[in-house]
All heavy atoms as TSV, in Angstrom:
chain	resi	resn	atom	element	x	y	z
A	1	MET	N	N	58.092	-36.596	-18.173
A	1	MET	CA	C	58.890	-35.500	-18.695
A	1	MET	C	C	58.814	-35.411	-20.206
A	1	MET	O	O	59.015	-34.377	-20.773
A	1	MET	CB	C	60.353	-35.708	-18.317
A	1	MET	CG	C	60.834	-34.956	-17.152
A	1	MET	SD	S	60.617	-33.226	-17.311
A	1	MET	CE	C	61.725	-32.699	-16.131
A	2	ALA	N	N	58.566	-36.534	-20.844
A	2	ALA	CA	C	58.554	-36.537	-22.308
A	2	ALA	C	C	57.220	-36.035	-22.827
A	2	ALA	O	O	56.193	-36.187	-22.189
A	2	ALA	CB	C	58.804	-37.942	-22.822
A	3	LEU	N	N	57.286	-35.422	-23.979
A	3	LEU	CA	C	56.058	-35.017	-24.647
A	3	LEU	C	C	55.557	-36.217	-25.435
A	3	LEU	O	O	56.298	-36.813	-26.212
A	3	LEU	CB	C	56.328	-33.855	-25.604
A	3	LEU	CG	C	56.714	-32.528	-24.964
A	3	LEU	CD1	C	57.142	-31.545	-26.040
A	3	LEU	CD2	C	55.561	-31.958	-24.184
A	4	SER	N	N	54.301	-36.560	-25.243
A	4	SER	CA	C	53.750	-37.705	-25.972
A	4	SER	C	C	53.638	-37.348	-27.457
A	4	SER	O	O	53.483	-36.178	-27.809
A	4	SER	CB	C	52.385	-38.076	-25.416
A	4	SER	OG	O	51.440	-37.078	-25.745
A	5	PRO	N	N	53.718	-38.346	-28.316
A	5	PRO	CA	C	53.595	-38.075	-29.756
A	5	PRO	C	C	52.290	-37.359	-30.097
A	5	PRO	O	O	52.263	-36.479	-30.954
A	5	PRO	CB	C	53.633	-39.472	-30.383
A	5	PRO	CG	C	54.377	-40.303	-29.395
A	5	PRO	CD	C	54.030	-39.742	-28.050
A	6	LEU	N	N	51.219	-37.710	-29.388
A	6	LEU	CA	C	49.937	-37.061	-29.628
A	6	LEU	C	C	50.000	-35.573	-29.242
A	6	LEU	O	O	49.500	-34.712	-29.965
A	6	LEU	CB	C	48.839	-37.771	-28.834
A	6	LEU	CG	C	47.403	-37.374	-29.141
A	6	LEU	CD1	C	47.100	-37.598	-30.616
A	6	LEU	CD2	C	46.447	-38.169	-28.275
A	7	ALA	N	N	50.637	-35.289	-28.103
A	7	ALA	CA	C	50.771	-33.900	-27.662
A	7	ALA	C	C	51.647	-33.106	-28.624
A	7	ALA	O	O	51.355	-31.948	-28.923
A	7	ALA	CB	C	51.346	-33.839	-26.255
A	8	VAL	N	N	52.714	-33.719	-29.100
A	8	VAL	CA	C	53.614	-33.033	-30.035
A	8	VAL	C	C	52.872	-32.686	-31.320
A	8	VAL	O	O	52.998	-31.577	-31.845
A	8	VAL	CB	C	54.851	-33.913	-30.345
A	8	VAL	CG1	C	55.664	-33.330	-31.484
A	8	VAL	CG2	C	55.720	-34.049	-29.105
A	9	LYS	N	N	52.069	-33.609	-31.814
A	9	LYS	CA	C	51.323	-33.371	-33.048
A	9	LYS	C	C	50.291	-32.260	-32.895
A	9	LYS	O	O	49.982	-31.558	-33.850
A	9	LYS	CB	C	50.627	-34.652	-33.508
A	9	LYS	CG	C	51.572	-35.688	-34.042
A	9	LYS	CD	C	50.827	-36.943	-34.449
A	9	LYS	CE	C	51.793	-38.018	-34.904
A	9	LYS	NZ	N	51.113	-39.267	-35.236
A	10	SER	N	N	49.758	-32.099	-31.688
A	10	SER	CA	C	48.718	-31.101	-31.485
A	10	SER	C	C	49.276	-29.682	-31.329
A	10	SER	O	O	48.528	-28.720	-31.361
A	10	SER	CB	C	47.873	-31.460	-30.254
A	10	SER	OG	O	48.634	-31.299	-29.082
A	11	LEU	N	N	50.586	-29.555	-31.147
A	11	LEU	CA	C	51.203	-28.243	-30.961
A	11	LEU	C	C	51.649	-27.658	-32.289
A	11	LEU	O	O	52.062	-28.376	-33.201
A	11	LEU	CB	C	52.418	-28.353	-30.034
A	11	LEU	CG	C	52.155	-28.809	-28.606
A	11	LEU	CD1	C	53.477	-29.014	-27.885
A	11	LEU	CD2	C	51.291	-27.815	-27.859
A	12	GLU	N	N	51.575	-26.343	-32.361
A	12	GLU	CA	C	52.136	-25.662	-33.530
A	12	GLU	C	C	53.649	-25.661	-33.382
A	12	GLU	O	O	54.189	-25.924	-32.311
A	12	GLU	CB	C	51.601	-24.236	-33.612
A	12	GLU	CG	C	50.117	-24.170	-33.927
A	12	GLU	CD	C	49.630	-22.734	-34.050
A	12	GLU	OE1	O	50.471	-21.820	-34.202
A	12	GLU	OE2	O	48.407	-22.536	-33.992
A	13	GLU	N	N	54.349	-25.343	-34.451
A	13	GLU	CA	C	55.807	-25.419	-34.445
A	13	GLU	C	C	56.431	-24.557	-33.354
A	13	GLU	O	O	57.324	-24.999	-32.628
A	13	GLU	CB	C	56.356	-25.014	-35.815
A	13	GLU	CG	C	57.815	-25.380	-35.993
A	13	GLU	CD	C	58.293	-25.169	-37.411
A	13	GLU	OE1	O	57.518	-25.401	-38.346
A	13	GLU	OE2	O	59.463	-24.766	-37.550
A	14	SER	N	N	55.956	-23.313	-33.199
A	14	SER	CA	C	56.529	-22.430	-32.169
A	14	SER	C	C	56.205	-22.952	-30.767
A	14	SER	O	O	57.043	-22.887	-29.862
A	14	SER	CB	C	56.017	-21.003	-32.332
A	14	SER	OG	O	54.604	-20.951	-32.145
A	15	GLU	N	N	54.997	-23.483	-30.586
A	15	GLU	CA	C	54.628	-24.049	-29.286
A	15	GLU	C	C	55.464	-25.284	-28.978
A	15	GLU	O	O	55.848	-25.520	-27.834
A	15	GLU	CB	C	53.140	-24.423	-29.272
A	15	GLU	CG	C	52.200	-23.243	-29.322
A	15	GLU	CD	C	50.754	-23.670	-29.454
A	15	GLU	OE1	O	50.479	-24.651	-30.187
A	15	GLU	OE2	O	49.906	-23.025	-28.827
A	16	ARG	N	N	55.727	-26.080	-30.002
A	16	ARG	CA	C	56.535	-27.283	-29.837
A	16	ARG	C	C	57.937	-26.902	-29.368
A	16	ARG	O	O	58.494	-27.519	-28.464
A	16	ARG	CB	C	56.609	-28.045	-31.157
A	16	ARG	CG	C	57.192	-29.423	-31.035
A	16	ARG	CD	C	57.163	-30.182	-32.351
A	16	ARG	NE	N	55.837	-30.152	-32.955
A	16	ARG	CZ	C	55.599	-30.043	-34.254
A	16	ARG	NH1	N	56.609	-29.977	-35.105
A	16	ARG	NH2	N	54.375	-30.016	-34.718
A	17	GLY	N	N	58.496	-25.874	-29.985
A	17	GLY	CA	C	59.831	-25.408	-29.580
A	17	GLY	C	C	59.844	-24.934	-28.141
A	17	GLY	O	O	60.759	-25.247	-27.384
A	18	ASP	N	N	58.793	-24.166	-27.766
A	18	ASP	CA	C	58.695	-23.692	-26.380
A	18	ASP	C	C	58.572	-24.858	-25.402
A	18	ASP	O	O	59.210	-24.875	-24.346
A	18	ASP	CB	C	57.491	-22.761	-26.205
A	18	ASP	CG	C	57.668	-21.422	-26.895
A	18	ASP	OD1	O	58.827	-21.063	-27.217
A	18	ASP	OD2	O	56.646	-20.732	-27.106
A	19	ALA	N	N	57.749	-25.842	-25.755
A	19	ALA	CA	C	57.550	-26.994	-24.881
A	19	ALA	C	C	58.845	-27.790	-24.715
A	19	ALA	O	O	59.183	-28.218	-23.605
A	19	ALA	CB	C	56.449	-27.890	-25.435
A	20	LEU	N	N	59.565	-27.965	-25.815
A	20	LEU	CA	C	60.831	-28.699	-25.733
A	20	LEU	C	C	61.867	-27.934	-24.917
A	20	LEU	O	O	62.648	-28.534	-24.170
A	20	LEU	CB	C	61.352	-29.004	-27.141
A	20	LEU	CG	C	60.524	-30.016	-27.929
A	20	LEU	CD1	C	61.014	-30.094	-29.375
A	20	LEU	CD2	C	60.582	-31.387	-27.278
A	21	LEU	N	N	61.872	-26.617	-25.047
A	21	LEU	CA	C	62.796	-25.792	-24.260
A	21	LEU	C	C	62.463	-25.892	-22.775
A	21	LEU	O	O	63.356	-26.073	-21.934
A	21	LEU	CB	C	62.746	-24.338	-24.727
A	21	LEU	CG	C	63.641	-23.362	-23.977
A	21	LEU	CD1	C	65.104	-23.751	-24.149
A	21	LEU	CD2	C	63.416	-21.943	-24.465
A	22	LYS	N	N	61.176	-25.788	-22.429
A	22	LYS	CA	C	60.774	-25.904	-21.023
A	22	LYS	C	C	61.140	-27.276	-20.467
A	22	LYS	O	O	61.589	-27.398	-19.338
A	22	LYS	CB	C	59.269	-25.669	-20.880
A	22	LYS	CG	C	58.883	-24.227	-20.985
A	22	LYS	CD	C	57.401	-24.035	-20.781
A	22	LYS	CE	C	57.043	-22.570	-20.948
A	22	LYS	NZ	N	55.622	-22.324	-20.763
A	23	ARG	N	N	60.937	-28.311	-21.290
A	23	ARG	CA	C	61.288	-29.667	-20.867
A	23	ARG	C	C	62.780	-29.766	-20.569
A	23	ARG	O	O	63.193	-30.335	-19.557
A	23	ARG	CB	C	60.899	-30.661	-21.964
A	23	ARG	CG	C	61.253	-32.080	-21.655
A	23	ARG	CD	C	60.753	-32.992	-22.772
A	23	ARG	NE	N	61.187	-34.337	-22.545
A	23	ARG	CZ	C	62.163	-34.930	-23.217
A	23	ARG	NH1	N	62.783	-34.293	-24.180
A	23	ARG	NH2	N	62.509	-36.164	-22.943
A	24	ALA	N	N	63.586	-29.199	-21.443
A	24	ALA	CA	C	65.040	-29.223	-21.240
A	24	ALA	C	C	65.430	-28.456	-19.981
A	24	ALA	O	O	66.298	-28.896	-19.216
A	24	ALA	CB	C	65.752	-28.649	-22.457
A	25	GLU	N	N	64.789	-27.314	-19.763
A	25	GLU	CA	C	65.089	-26.516	-18.565
A	25	GLU	C	C	64.718	-27.280	-17.297
A	25	GLU	O	O	65.461	-27.266	-16.313
A	25	GLU	CB	C	64.349	-25.179	-18.620
A	25	GLU	CG	C	64.896	-24.211	-19.645
A	25	GLU	CD	C	64.044	-22.965	-19.822
A	25	GLU	OE1	O	62.859	-22.964	-19.408
A	25	GLU	OE2	O	64.565	-21.985	-20.386
A	26	LEU	N	N	63.556	-27.941	-17.316
A	26	LEU	CA	C	63.141	-28.725	-16.149
A	26	LEU	C	C	64.107	-29.876	-15.873
A	26	LEU	O	O	64.453	-30.139	-14.720
A	26	LEU	CB	C	61.729	-29.273	-16.349
A	26	LEU	CG	C	60.599	-28.273	-16.194
A	26	LEU	CD1	C	59.284	-28.897	-16.630
A	26	LEU	CD2	C	60.501	-27.796	-14.751
A	27	LYS	N	N	64.547	-30.545	-16.916
A	27	LYS	CA	C	65.499	-31.640	-16.741
A	27	LYS	C	C	66.804	-31.121	-16.135
A	27	LYS	O	O	67.401	-31.761	-15.270
A	27	LYS	CB	C	65.771	-32.331	-18.073
A	27	LYS	CG	C	64.638	-33.220	-18.531
A	27	LYS	CD	C	64.937	-33.866	-19.848
A	27	LYS	CE	C	65.795	-35.085	-19.651
A	27	LYS	NZ	N	65.971	-35.868	-20.875
A	28	LYS	N	N	67.230	-29.944	-16.580
A	28	LYS	CA	C	68.467	-29.347	-16.077
A	28	LYS	C	C	68.330	-29.011	-14.594
A	28	LYS	O	O	69.227	-29.292	-13.794
A	28	LYS	CB	C	68.785	-28.084	-16.893
A	28	LYS	CG	C	70.108	-27.468	-16.598
A	28	LYS	CD	C	70.341	-26.298	-17.540
A	28	LYS	CE	C	71.634	-25.596	-17.276
A	28	LYS	NZ	N	71.840	-24.455	-18.163
A	29	VAL	N	N	67.205	-28.429	-14.213
A	29	VAL	CA	C	66.968	-28.074	-12.812
A	29	VAL	C	C	66.897	-29.326	-11.946
A	29	VAL	O	O	67.473	-29.371	-10.857
A	29	VAL	CB	C	65.665	-27.239	-12.672
A	29	VAL	CG1	C	65.236	-27.120	-11.227
A	29	VAL	CG2	C	65.865	-25.858	-13.276
A	30	MET	N	N	66.203	-30.346	-12.442
A	30	MET	CA	C	66.090	-31.587	-11.676
A	30	MET	C	C	67.453	-32.247	-11.490
A	30	MET	O	O	67.757	-32.757	-10.414
A	30	MET	CB	C	65.119	-32.547	-12.361
A	30	MET	CG	C	63.674	-32.100	-12.265
A	30	MET	SD	S	62.544	-33.161	-13.166
A	30	MET	CE	C	62.741	-34.704	-12.313
A	31	LYS	N	N	68.276	-32.209	-12.518
A	31	LYS	CA	C	69.615	-32.800	-12.412
A	31	LYS	C	C	70.464	-32.009	-11.421
A	31	LYS	O	O	71.166	-32.589	-10.587
A	31	LYS	CB	C	70.288	-32.829	-13.777
A	31	LYS	CG	C	71.613	-33.542	-13.772
A	31	LYS	CD	C	72.175	-33.708	-15.152
A	31	LYS	CE	C	73.473	-34.492	-15.099
A	31	LYS	NZ	N	74.005	-34.767	-16.415
A	32	ALA	N	N	70.397	-30.681	-11.487
A	32	ALA	CA	C	71.165	-29.844	-10.560
A	32	ALA	C	C	70.721	-30.094	-9.129
A	32	ALA	O	O	71.549	-30.188	-8.213
A	32	ALA	CB	C	71.007	-28.373	-10.930
A	33	ASP	N	N	69.414	-30.225	-8.922
A	33	ASP	CA	C	68.889	-30.492	-7.587
A	33	ASP	C	C	69.392	-31.834	-7.069
A	33	ASP	O	O	69.770	-31.968	-5.912
A	33	ASP	CB	C	67.362	-30.465	-7.616
A	33	ASP	CG	C	66.760	-30.576	-6.233
A	33	ASP	OD1	O	67.211	-29.848	-5.331
A	33	ASP	OD2	O	65.839	-31.400	-6.057
A	34	SER	N	N	69.439	-32.813	-7.948
A	34	SER	CA	C	69.927	-34.134	-7.584
A	34	SER	C	C	71.406	-34.079	-7.196
A	34	SER	O	O	71.834	-34.702	-6.226
A	34	SER	CB	C	69.723	-35.093	-8.750
A	34	SER	OG	O	70.299	-36.331	-8.488
A	35	VAL	N	N	72.180	-33.329	-7.942
A	35	VAL	CA	C	73.616	-33.194	-7.661
A	35	VAL	C	C	73.824	-32.515	-6.305
A	35	VAL	O	O	74.645	-32.956	-5.501
A	35	VAL	CB	C	74.325	-32.407	-8.783
A	35	VAL	CG1	C	75.731	-32.015	-8.373
A	35	VAL	CG2	C	74.344	-33.222	-10.063
A	36	VAL	N	N	73.069	-31.460	-6.039
A	36	VAL	CA	C	73.199	-30.747	-4.762
A	36	VAL	C	C	72.824	-31.669	-3.609
A	36	VAL	O	O	73.513	-31.701	-2.584
A	36	VAL	CB	C	72.321	-29.466	-4.756
A	36	VAL	CG1	C	72.218	-28.873	-3.366
A	36	VAL	CG2	C	72.871	-28.451	-5.729
A	37	THR	N	N	71.772	-32.446	-3.772
A	37	THR	CA	C	71.359	-33.384	-2.731
A	37	THR	C	C	72.458	-34.400	-2.452
A	37	THR	O	O	72.787	-34.675	-1.297
A	37	THR	CB	C	70.057	-34.110	-3.144
A	37	THR	OG1	O	69.037	-33.130	-3.347
A	37	THR	CG2	C	69.614	-35.097	-2.091
A	38	ARG	N	N	73.051	-34.964	-3.521
A	38	ARG	CA	C	74.137	-35.937	-3.333
A	38	ARG	C	C	75.348	-35.294	-2.665
A	38	ARG	O	O	76.006	-35.915	-1.826
A	38	ARG	CB	C	74.532	-36.554	-4.666
A	38	ARG	CG	C	73.556	-37.658	-5.087
A	38	ARG	CD	C	73.996	-38.324	-6.344
A	38	ARG	NE	N	73.511	-37.450	-7.429
A	38	ARG	CZ	C	73.997	-37.420	-8.643
A	38	ARG	NH1	N	74.988	-38.176	-8.990
A	38	ARG	NH2	N	73.488	-36.611	-9.551
A	39	MET	N	N	75.648	-34.047	-3.025
A	39	MET	CA	C	76.787	-33.357	-2.406
A	39	MET	C	C	76.537	-33.140	-0.914
A	39	MET	O	O	77.445	-33.321	-0.093
A	39	MET	CB	C	77.039	-32.020	-3.104
A	39	MET	CG	C	77.627	-32.164	-4.484
A	39	MET	SD	S	77.750	-30.601	-5.370
A	39	MET	CE	C	78.878	-29.688	-4.352
A	40	LYS	N	N	75.317	-32.765	-0.546
A	40	LYS	CA	C	74.984	-32.558	0.864
A	40	LYS	C	C	75.117	-33.868	1.644
A	40	LYS	O	O	75.667	-33.882	2.741
A	40	LYS	CB	C	73.556	-32.025	1.007
A	40	LYS	CG	C	73.399	-30.581	0.654
A	40	LYS	CD	C	71.943	-30.158	0.841
A	40	LYS	CE	C	71.713	-28.727	0.480
A	40	LYS	NZ	N	70.291	-28.349	0.644
A	41	GLU	N	N	74.612	-34.966	1.066
A	41	GLU	CA	C	74.696	-36.263	1.729
A	41	GLU	C	C	76.146	-36.693	1.913
A	41	GLU	O	O	76.537	-37.185	2.976
A	41	GLU	CB	C	73.927	-37.318	0.934
A	41	GLU	CG	C	72.427	-37.135	0.976
A	41	GLU	CD	C	71.678	-38.033	0.008
A	41	GLU	OE1	O	72.332	-38.794	-0.753
A	41	GLU	OE2	O	70.442	-37.962	-0.003
A	42	THR	N	N	76.958	-36.481	0.893
A	42	THR	CA	C	78.372	-36.835	0.976
A	42	THR	C	C	79.083	-35.999	2.037
A	42	THR	O	O	79.878	-36.516	2.819
A	42	THR	CB	C	79.053	-36.639	-0.392
A	42	THR	OG1	O	78.385	-37.459	-1.352
A	42	THR	CG2	C	80.517	-37.012	-0.339
A	43	ALA	N	N	78.781	-34.717	2.072
A	43	ALA	CA	C	79.403	-33.831	3.066
A	43	ALA	C	C	79.024	-34.257	4.476
A	43	ALA	O	O	79.870	-34.274	5.377
A	43	ALA	CB	C	78.989	-32.392	2.817
A	44	LYS	N	N	77.767	-34.622	4.684
A	44	LYS	CA	C	77.332	-35.071	6.012
A	44	LYS	C	C	78.086	-36.334	6.425
A	44	LYS	O	O	78.524	-36.455	7.560
A	44	LYS	CB	C	75.831	-35.360	6.013
A	44	LYS	CG	C	74.967	-34.143	6.096
A	44	LYS	CD	C	73.503	-34.565	6.124
A	44	LYS	CE	C	72.589	-33.366	6.036
A	44	LYS	NZ	N	71.160	-33.782	5.991
A	45	LYS	N	N	78.217	-37.284	5.491
A	45	LYS	CA	C	78.917	-38.531	5.800
A	45	LYS	C	C	80.376	-38.264	6.133
A	45	LYS	O	O	80.910	-38.818	7.085
A	45	LYS	CB	C	78.820	-39.502	4.626
A	45	LYS	CG	C	77.461	-40.108	4.462
A	45	LYS	CD	C	77.412	-41.008	3.243
A	45	LYS	CE	C	76.010	-41.525	3.002
A	45	LYS	NZ	N	75.924	-42.300	1.753
A	46	GLN	N	N	81.023	-37.415	5.351
A	46	GLN	CA	C	82.436	-37.124	5.587
A	46	GLN	C	C	82.623	-36.380	6.894
A	46	GLN	O	O	83.563	-36.646	7.632
A	46	GLN	CB	C	83.017	-36.328	4.431
A	46	GLN	CG	C	83.195	-37.154	3.189
A	46	GLN	CD	C	83.766	-36.363	2.029
A	46	GLN	OE1	O	83.813	-35.140	2.067
A	46	GLN	NE2	N	84.168	-37.057	0.997
A	47	LEU	N	N	81.716	-35.463	7.197
A	47	LEU	CA	C	81.812	-34.694	8.430
A	47	LEU	C	C	81.626	-35.609	9.634
A	47	LEU	O	O	82.384	-35.539	10.597
A	47	LEU	CB	C	80.774	-33.576	8.444
A	47	LEU	CG	C	80.853	-32.583	9.584
A	47	LEU	CD1	C	82.207	-31.866	9.564
A	47	LEU	CD2	C	79.737	-31.570	9.488
A	48	SER	N	N	80.636	-36.488	9.575
A	48	SER	CA	C	80.408	-37.383	10.713
A	48	SER	C	C	81.568	-38.369	10.865
A	48	SER	O	O	81.941	-38.722	11.968
A	48	SER	CB	C	79.087	-38.134	10.558
A	48	SER	OG	O	79.144	-39.012	9.478
A	49	TRP	N	N	82.172	-38.788	9.751
A	49	TRP	CA	C	83.300	-39.706	9.818
A	49	TRP	C	C	84.532	-39.033	10.421
A	49	TRP	O	O	85.267	-39.623	11.191
A	49	TRP	CB	C	83.633	-40.256	8.440
A	49	TRP	CG	C	84.897	-41.067	8.438
A	49	TRP	CD1	C	86.095	-40.719	7.921
A	49	TRP	CD2	C	85.093	-42.346	9.032
A	49	TRP	NE1	N	87.017	-41.701	8.122
A	49	TRP	CE2	C	86.423	-42.714	8.819
A	49	TRP	CE3	C	84.275	-43.215	9.727
A	49	TRP	CZ2	C	86.952	-43.919	9.264
A	49	TRP	CZ3	C	84.803	-44.414	10.176
A	49	TRP	CH2	C	86.123	-44.753	9.944
A	50	SER	N	N	84.745	-37.773	10.119
A	50	SER	CA	C	85.948	-37.092	10.590
A	50	SER	C	C	85.960	-36.902	12.103
A	50	SER	O	O	87.005	-36.715	12.697
A	50	SER	CB	C	86.112	-35.740	9.885
A	50	SER	OG	O	85.069	-34.867	10.249
A	51	PHE	N	N	84.793	-36.946	12.742
A	51	PHE	CA	C	84.742	-36.755	14.186
A	51	PHE	C	C	84.726	-38.065	14.965
A	51	PHE	O	O	84.726	-38.061	16.173
A	51	PHE	CB	C	83.516	-35.914	14.576
A	51	PHE	CG	C	83.672	-34.476	14.186
A	51	PHE	CD1	C	82.923	-33.956	13.156
A	51	PHE	CD2	C	84.578	-33.667	14.834
A	51	PHE	CE1	C	83.064	-32.625	12.782
A	51	PHE	CE2	C	84.735	-32.341	14.467
A	51	PHE	CZ	C	83.981	-31.825	13.439
A	52	ARG	N	N	84.729	-39.182	14.275
A	52	ARG	CA	C	84.774	-40.476	14.947
A	52	ARG	C	C	86.225	-40.858	15.209
A	52	ARG	O	O	87.039	-40.905	14.305
A	52	ARG	CB	C	84.131	-41.555	14.087
A	52	ARG	CG	C	82.668	-41.387	13.932
A	52	ARG	CD	C	82.099	-42.566	13.179
A	52	ARG	NE	N	80.794	-42.203	12.662
A	52	ARG	CZ	C	80.253	-42.713	11.592
A	52	ARG	NH1	N	80.903	-43.623	10.894
A	52	ARG	NH2	N	79.068	-42.341	11.185
A	53	ILE	N	N	86.538	-41.124	16.446
A	53	ILE	CA	C	87.884	-41.571	16.798
A	53	ILE	C	C	87.768	-43.023	17.236
A	53	ILE	O	O	87.052	-43.315	18.197
A	53	ILE	CB	C	88.477	-40.721	17.946
A	53	ILE	CG1	C	88.536	-39.256	17.523
A	53	ILE	CG2	C	89.854	-41.251	18.349
A	53	ILE	CD1	C	88.950	-38.324	18.630
A	54	PRO	N	N	88.427	-43.919	16.519
A	54	PRO	CA	C	88.355	-45.336	16.909
A	54	PRO	C	C	88.828	-45.522	18.341
A	54	PRO	O	O	89.796	-44.894	18.788
A	54	PRO	CB	C	89.291	-46.028	15.920
A	54	PRO	CG	C	89.376	-45.092	14.754
A	54	PRO	CD	C	89.222	-43.709	15.329
A	55	SER	N	N	88.156	-46.365	19.084
A	55	SER	CA	C	88.438	-46.534	20.511
A	55	SER	C	C	89.887	-46.918	20.826
A	55	SER	O	O	90.414	-46.461	21.831
A	55	SER	CB	C	87.462	-47.520	21.139
A	55	SER	OG	O	87.525	-48.749	20.482
A	56	PRO	N	N	90.587	-47.742	20.039
A	56	PRO	CA	C	91.988	-48.029	20.376
A	56	PRO	C	C	92.848	-46.758	20.391
A	56	PRO	O	O	93.716	-46.600	21.251
A	56	PRO	CB	C	92.451	-48.972	19.269
A	56	PRO	CG	C	91.208	-49.596	18.739
A	56	PRO	CD	C	90.145	-48.535	18.899
A	57	PHE	N	N	92.598	-45.863	19.479
A	57	PHE	CA	C	93.366	-44.613	19.449
A	57	PHE	C	C	92.999	-43.720	20.624
A	57	PHE	O	O	93.837	-43.043	21.191
A	57	PHE	CB	C	93.137	-43.867	18.131
A	57	PHE	CG	C	93.702	-44.592	16.945
A	57	PHE	CD1	C	92.863	-45.110	15.981
A	57	PHE	CD2	C	95.066	-44.770	16.797
A	57	PHE	CE1	C	93.375	-45.786	14.891
A	57	PHE	CE2	C	95.583	-45.445	15.713
A	57	PHE	CZ	C	94.736	-45.965	14.749
A	58	LEU	N	N	91.742	-43.726	20.991
A	58	LEU	CA	C	91.281	-42.914	22.103
A	58	LEU	C	C	91.952	-43.374	23.394
A	58	LEU	O	O	92.385	-42.555	24.205
A	58	LEU	CB	C	89.757	-43.032	22.220
A	58	LEU	CG	C	89.061	-42.007	23.099
A	58	LEU	CD1	C	89.406	-40.601	22.657
A	58	LEU	CD2	C	87.566	-42.215	23.053
A	59	SER	N	N	92.080	-44.682	23.570
A	59	SER	CA	C	92.731	-45.185	24.782
A	59	SER	C	C	94.213	-44.829	24.807
A	59	SER	O	O	94.784	-44.549	25.845
A	59	SER	CB	C	92.537	-46.703	24.906
A	59	SER	OG	O	93.158	-47.359	23.821
A	60	LEU	N	N	94.886	-44.798	23.635
A	60	LEU	CA	C	96.299	-44.395	23.583
A	60	LEU	C	C	96.448	-42.920	23.963
A	60	LEU	O	O	97.389	-42.557	24.671
A	60	LEU	CB	C	96.860	-44.610	22.170
A	60	LEU	CG	C	97.099	-46.058	21.757
A	60	LEU	CD1	C	97.503	-46.112	20.285
A	60	LEU	CD2	C	98.188	-46.670	22.618
A	61	VAL	N	N	95.541	-42.106	23.502
A	61	VAL	CA	C	95.584	-40.669	23.825
A	61	VAL	C	C	95.411	-40.477	25.313
A	61	VAL	O	O	96.117	-39.699	25.959
A	61	VAL	CB	C	94.504	-39.897	23.033
A	61	VAL	CG1	C	94.374	-38.482	23.534
A	61	VAL	CG2	C	94.819	-39.918	21.546
A	62	ASN	N	N	94.475	-41.197	25.911
A	62	ASN	CA	C	94.234	-41.068	27.347
A	62	ASN	C	C	95.435	-41.542	28.151
A	62	ASN	O	O	95.762	-40.966	29.191
A	62	ASN	CB	C	92.974	-41.861	27.751
A	62	ASN	CG	C	91.723	-41.189	27.268
A	62	ASN	OD1	O	91.685	-39.980	27.081
A	62	ASN	ND2	N	90.679	-41.984	27.053
A	63	LYS	N	N	96.143	-42.592	27.714
A	63	LYS	CA	C	97.338	-43.080	28.407
A	63	LYS	C	C	98.451	-42.050	28.371
A	63	LYS	O	O	99.178	-41.873	29.339
A	63	LYS	CB	C	97.825	-44.385	27.789
A	63	LYS	CG	C	96.965	-45.578	28.149
A	63	LYS	CD	C	97.517	-46.835	27.507
A	63	LYS	CE	C	96.623	-48.016	27.812
A	63	LYS	NZ	N	97.078	-49.248	27.153
A	64	ARG	N	N	98.607	-41.369	27.256
A	64	ARG	CA	C	99.657	-40.369	27.132
A	64	ARG	C	C	99.411	-39.167	28.051
A	64	ARG	O	O	100.342	-38.533	28.506
A	64	ARG	CB	C	99.785	-39.877	25.695
A	64	ARG	CG	C	100.415	-40.893	24.818
A	64	ARG	CD	C	100.667	-40.290	23.485
A	64	ARG	NE	N	101.715	-41.067	22.845
A	64	ARG	CZ	C	102.430	-40.659	21.841
A	64	ARG	NH1	N	102.210	-39.485	21.317
A	64	ARG	NH2	N	103.359	-41.423	21.316
A	65	LYS	N	N	98.157	-38.838	28.297
A	65	LYS	CA	C	97.838	-37.699	29.147
A	65	LYS	C	C	98.238	-37.980	30.586
A	65	LYS	O	O	98.583	-37.080	31.332
A	65	LYS	CB	C	96.332	-37.387	29.093
A	65	LYS	CG	C	95.924	-36.705	27.806
A	65	LYS	CD	C	94.452	-36.365	27.837
A	65	LYS	CE	C	94.033	-35.677	26.560
A	65	LYS	NZ	N	92.603	-35.371	26.548
A	66	ASN	N	N	98.158	-39.237	31.009
A	66	ASN	CA	C	98.457	-39.596	32.405
A	66	ASN	C	C	99.895	-39.726	32.600
A	66	ASN	O	O	100.859	-39.681	32.630
A	66	ASN	CB	C	97.761	-40.903	32.791
A	66	ASN	CG	C	96.252	-40.742	32.772
A	66	ASN	OD1	O	95.759	-39.653	33.004
A	66	ASN	ND2	N	95.565	-41.820	32.498
């Protein structure tokens, strides 16, 4: 992601600014993508956890129905 010192030296000032801006934009997109991925994983874990009923509670529910 970083511009090498050699690459920076070979760019003109306006090109250097453009390259640094593109680099910043890419870092921002990559970070946002990472955040969305973590949010999806967390949501999946929470959703799967909410539907698990521990067996002792399940047996109490079944006893009450009878």
